[in-house]
C-alpha positions in Angstrom: -30.1 1.5 -1.2 -32.6 -1.4 -1.5 -30.2 -3.4 -3.6 -27.4 -3.0 -1.0 -29.4 -4.4 1.9 -29.5 -8.1 0.9 -25.7 -8.3 0.2 -24.9 -6.3 3.4 -26.8 -8.8 5.6 -25.5 -11.8 3.7 -21.9 -10.7 4.2 -22.5 -9.9 7.8 -24.1 -13.3 8.4 -21.3 -15.2 6.5 -18.7 -13.5 8.8 -20.7 -14.3 11.9 -21.3 -18.0 10.9 -17.6 -18.9 10.6 -14.8 -18.6 13.0 -12.2 -18.4 10.2 -11.4 -15.1 8.7 -9.8 -16.2 5.4 -11.7 -15.0 2.3 -10.8 -15.2 -1.3 -12.2 -15.0 -4.8 -12.4 -18.4 -6.6 -13.5 -19.5 -10.1 -15.5 -16.8 -12.0 -17.0 -16.0 -15.3 -18.0 -12.9 -17.3 -21.3 -12.2 -18.9 -21.7 -12.2 -22.6 -22.0 -8.4 -22.8 -18.8 -8.1 -20.6 -20.7 -6.1 -18.0 -21.1 -8.5 -15.1 -18.6 -10.7 -13.2 -20.1 -13.8 -11.4 -17.7 -15.4 -9.0 -17.2 -17.8 -6.1 -16.4 -16.2 -2.8 -14.8 -18.4 -0.2 -15.3 -17.4 3.5 -13.6 -19.7 6.0 -14.9 -23.2 5.4 -17.8 -22.2 3.2 -18.5 -20.6 -0.2 -21.2 -18.8 -2.0 -21.7 -17.1 -5.5 -21.9 -13.4 -5.9 -22.2 -11.1 -8.9 -20.8 -7.6 -9.4 -20.8 -5.0 -12.2 -17.6 -4.8 -14.2 -16.7 -1.5 -12.4 -16.8 -3.4 -9.0 -20.1 -1.9 -7.9 -23.6 -3.3 -7.3 -22.5 -6.5 -5.5 -25.4 -9.0 -5.3 -25.9 -12.6 -4.1 -26.6 -15.2 -6.7 -26.7 -18.6 -5.0 -28.8 -19.2 -1.9 -27.1 -18.6 1.5 -26.7 -21.6 3.8 -24.3 -22.0 6.7 -24.4 -25.7 6.0 -23.8 -25.7 2.2 -21.4 -24.2 -0.3 -22.0 -23.2 -3.9 -19.0 -22.8 -6.3 -17.7 -22.4 -9.8 -20.3 -20.6 -11.8 -20.3 -20.7 -15.6 -22.6 -19.0 -18.2 -24.0 -20.8 -21.2 -23.2 -19.7 -24.7 -26.1 -17.2 -24.9 -25.5 -15.9 -21.4 -29.1 -16.6 -20.4 -28.4 -19.4 -18.0 -25.7 -20.3 -15.5 -24.6 -23.5 -13.8 -22.8 -24.0 -10.5 -21.9 -26.8 -8.1 -23.3 -27.3 -4.6 -22.3 -29.6 -1.8 -22.7 -29.8 2.0 -19.9 -28.3 4.0 -17.5 -30.9 5.2 -18.9 -33.6 2.8 -17.1 -34.1 -0.5 -18.7 -37.5 -1.2 -21.8 -36.0 -2.9 -22.2 -33.1 -5.3 -25.1 -31.4 -7.0 -25.3 -29.5 -10.3 -27.7 -26.5 -10.4 -28.9 -24.5 -13.3 -30.4 -21.0 -12.9 -31.2 -17.9 -14.9 -28.3 -15.5 -15.4 -29.3 -13.5 -12.3 -29.6 -16.6 -10.2 -33.4 -16.8 -10.3 -35.4 -19.9 -11.1 -32.8 -22.2 -9.8 -33.3 -26.0 -10.1 -31.4 -29.1 -9.3 -30.3 -30.9 -12.5 -28.4 -33.7 -10.9 -27.1 -35.1 -7.6 -24.3 -37.6 -7.8 -21.9 -39.5 -5.5 -18.4 -38.3 -6.0 -16.7 -35.0 -6.2 -17.8 -32.7 -9.0 -15.6 -29.7 -8.9 -15.8 -28.0 -12.3 -18.3 -28.0 -15.2 -19.2 -26.1 -18.3 -22.0 -25.8 -20.8 -21.4 -27.3 -24.3 -22.1 -24.6 -26.9 -22.9 -27.3 -29.5 -25.7 -29.4 -27.8 -27.8 -29.7 -24.7 -25.0 -31.1 -22.6 -22.9 -30.1 -19.6 -19.4 -31.5 -19.3 -17.8 -32.0 -15.9 -15.0 -33.5 -13.9 -15.9 -36.1 -11.3 -13.4 -37.6 -8.8 -13.6 -40.6 -6.6 -11.6 -39.4 -3.6 -10.3 -36.3 -1.9 -7.0 -36.1 -0.1 -3.3 -35.1 -0.3 -0.3 -37.1 -1.5 2.0 -35.8 1.2 1.7 -34.0 4.6 2.6 -30.7 3.1 0.3 -30.9 0.0 -3.1 -29.3 -0.2 -6.0 -31.8 -0.4 -7.2 -32.3 -4.0 -9.7 -34.5 -5.8 -8.1 -37.7 -7.2 -9.3 -40.6 -9.4 -10.8 -38.2 -11.9 -12.7 -38.6 -15.2 -14.8 -36.6 -17.6 -18.5 -37.0 -17.7 -21.4 -35.5 -19.7 -24.8 -34.5 -18.3 -27.9 -34.2 -20.5 -29.7 -30.9 -19.6 -33.1 -32.2 -20.8 -33.0 -35.6 -19.0 -30.5 -35.2 -16.2 -28.8 -38.4 -17.4 -25.0 -38.6 -17.0 -22.5 -40.5 -19.1 -18.8 -41.3 -18.4 -16.7 -40.0 -21.3 -13.2 -41.1 -20.2 -11.7 -43.9 -18.2 -8.5 -42.2 -17.2 -8.8 -42.6 -13.4 -6.4 -39.7 -13.4 -4.5 -38.4 -10.4 -6.4 -35.1 -11.1 -8.1 -33.2 -14.0 -8.5 -29.5 -13.7 -9.8 -26.4 -15.5 -11.9 -28.0 -18.3 -13.2 -25.9 -21.2 -14.5 -26.4 -24.7 -12.1 -26.5 -27.6 -14.7 -27.3 -30.3 -17.8 -29.4 -30.8 -15.8 -32.6 -30.7 -13.3 -32.0 -27.9 -12.4 -30.2 -24.7 -9.1 -29.1 -23.2 -7.9 -29.3 -19.6 -4.9 -29.7 -17.3 -3.6 -33.1 -16.2 -0.9 -33.2 -13.5 2.5 -34.3 -14.7 1.3 -34.0 -18.4 0.3 -30.4 -18.5 -2.4 -29.4 -21.1 -4.3 -32.1 -23.1 -7.1 -32.2 -25.6 -9.7 -34.9 -25.0 -12.3 -36.0 -27.5 -15.9 -36.1 -26.2 -16.8 -39.2 -28.2 -15.9 -41.7 -25.5 -12.7 -42.9 -27.3 -10.7 -42.4 -24.2 -7.9 -40.6 -26.1 -5.8 -37.6 -25.1 -3.6 -35.4 -27.1 -0.7 -33.2 -26.0 -1.2 -29.5 -26.7 1.7 -28.1 -24.7 3.8 -25.5 -26.4 6.5 -26.8 -28.7 9.0 -24.1 -27.6 8.4 -25.0 -23.9 9.4 -21.7 -22.4 9.4 -23.0 -18.8 11.3 -26.2 -19.8 8.7 -28.4 -18.0 5.4 -29.2 -19.7 3.8 -30.2 -16.4 3.8 -26.5 -15.4 1.3 -25.5 -18.1 -2.4 -25.4 -17.2 -5.8 -23.6 -17.2 -6.1 -23.7 -21.0 -8.8 -21.5 -22.5 -9.3 -21.3 -26.3 -10.6 -18.3 -28.2 -12.4 -19.7 -31.3 -12.8 -16.2 -32.7 -9.1 -15.5 -32.6 -7.8 -19.1 -32.9 -5.6 -18.5 -29.8 -5.0 -20.6 -26.8 -4.5 -18.8 -23.5 -2.9 -20.7 -20.6 -1.1 -20.3 -17.3 2.2 -21.3 -15.8 3.4 -20.3 -12.3 3.2 -16.5 -12.1 2.7 -16.2 -15.8 0.1 -16.1 -18.6 0.8 -17.1 -22.2 -0.8 -17.1 -25.6 -0.3 -19.6 -28.3 -1.6 -20.0 -31.9 -2.6 -23.6 -32.4 -1.2 -23.8 -35.9 2.4 -23.6 -34.7 2.0 -24.0 -30.9 4.7 -21.4 -30.1 3.9 -19.9 -26.7 4.3 -16.1 -26.1 4.5 -14.7 -22.6 2.1 -11.8 -22.1 2.3 -11.1 -18.4 4.2 -12.1 -15.3 2.6 -11.3 -12.0 4.3 -10.9 -8.6 1.7 -13.3 -7.3 0.4 -16.6 -8.6 -2.3 -16.1 -11.2 -5.4 -17.9 -9.9 -8.1 -17.8 -12.6 -8.8 -15.9 -15.8 -11.5 -15.5 -18.4 -11.6 -13.8 -21.8 -13.9 -10.9 -22.6 -16.5 -11.8 -25.2 -16.7 -8.6 -27.2 -13.3 -7.1 -26.7 -9.7 -8.4 -26.9 -9.2 -8.2 -23.1 -8.6 -10.7 -20.3 -9.7 -10.6 -16.7 -7.8 -12.4 -14.0 -7.3 -12.8 -10.3 -4.3 -13.8 -8.2 -4.0 -15.7 -4.9 -3.2 -13.0 -2.5 -5.5 -10.2 -3.5 -9.3 -10.0 -3.7 -9.1 -7.9 -6.9 -9.9 -8.4 -10.6 -7.4 -7.2 -13.2 -8.1 -6.5 -16.8 -5.3 -6.7 -19.4 -5.2 -6.6 -23.2 -3.8 -9.4 -25.3 -0.3 -7.9 -25.1 -0.4 -8.0 -21.3 -0.9 -4.3 -20.7 -2.8 -3.7 -17.5 -6.0 -1.7 -18.2 -7.8 -1.7 -14.9 -7.7 -2.9 -11.4 -11.3 -3.7 -10.2 -11.8 -3.5 -6.4 -14.9 -5.2 -4.9 -15.9 -4.3 -1.4 -16.3 -7.7 0.2 -16.4 -6.4 3.8 -19.7 -6.3 5.6 -18.7 -3.4 7.8 
C-alpha cells in the first residue's frame, strides 16, 4: 500500500492541474532484464515519466512532478543502470535539458541545458557519449499538419564533461527515432527519404537503408528503425505495420498489421519478443518475431 500512495496522488494531481483530459503513452524503453517498462505519459499539455512492472502492476513515478515542466522520452544505458530523459518548460520549446538518473529515477542530475529543441536521445554503448537530435524551430507546414521540430541535426554530448558537438549539418526538415546501429553509426528516419544510416564521425554523410523490395511502394513511409545486433535484424514501421529486414539482403518481411497506427516499439533484451504501443489505446502489446500476439499489458493510469 505504501508504494501505491505516491503514484495515486501524482495521478490525481496531474488530472487536477490540467483542463485537458487527453492522456496517452509516448516513447518508452524496457529494462535489461525485461522486467520493467519506463515510459512517457502525456496528460493534457504536460508529460511525466512513469515505470511499471512488465505485468502492468506496481506503477511508480520516475521523473519529478511539476505542473510547469514536462519530462519525456526515457532511455536506459547499455548496462541498464542509468537512464536519460529530456526536460523542458511547458509551452517553451526554445530550451531543452538532458537529465541522467539511476535506473529507478534516483540521483538525478542535469547534464546539459541547451537552446533549441532536443526531442530524442540515446546512450552510446561504445563510449561515454549521448547522441541526440536538436532542432531550430517548431511549427507546422500546413494548417492541418501537426506541429513538429524542423531544422534538425545530430549532436553528441559527452557524459563526463557535458560538452556538446554537432555531428551533422543537414538542417533537415525533421529527424526522428534515432538509435544505435554500431559504434560508428546511427540509424533514424528522415521525412521524404525514409530510413537512413548516419556515420557519427562528422563526415555529414547519409546512407539509404530502406528495403530493396519496397513493400509499400513508397520509401518515405518507412521509419522508426531499430537494429538487433544479436540477431542482425532491422525492425521498422510503416503506417499500421511492422517489418523485419536482414541487413545482408535488405528484403523486408511484414510481421504484423495493426488496426491502429503503431506508435512506438522496443525489443526485449533476453527474449525474441517485441513490445509496442499504438495511438488510440493506452496498452502495451508483446509479440514474437513472427508477429504472434503474446500478451496485452494493461496499465491503470486512472487516479480514481
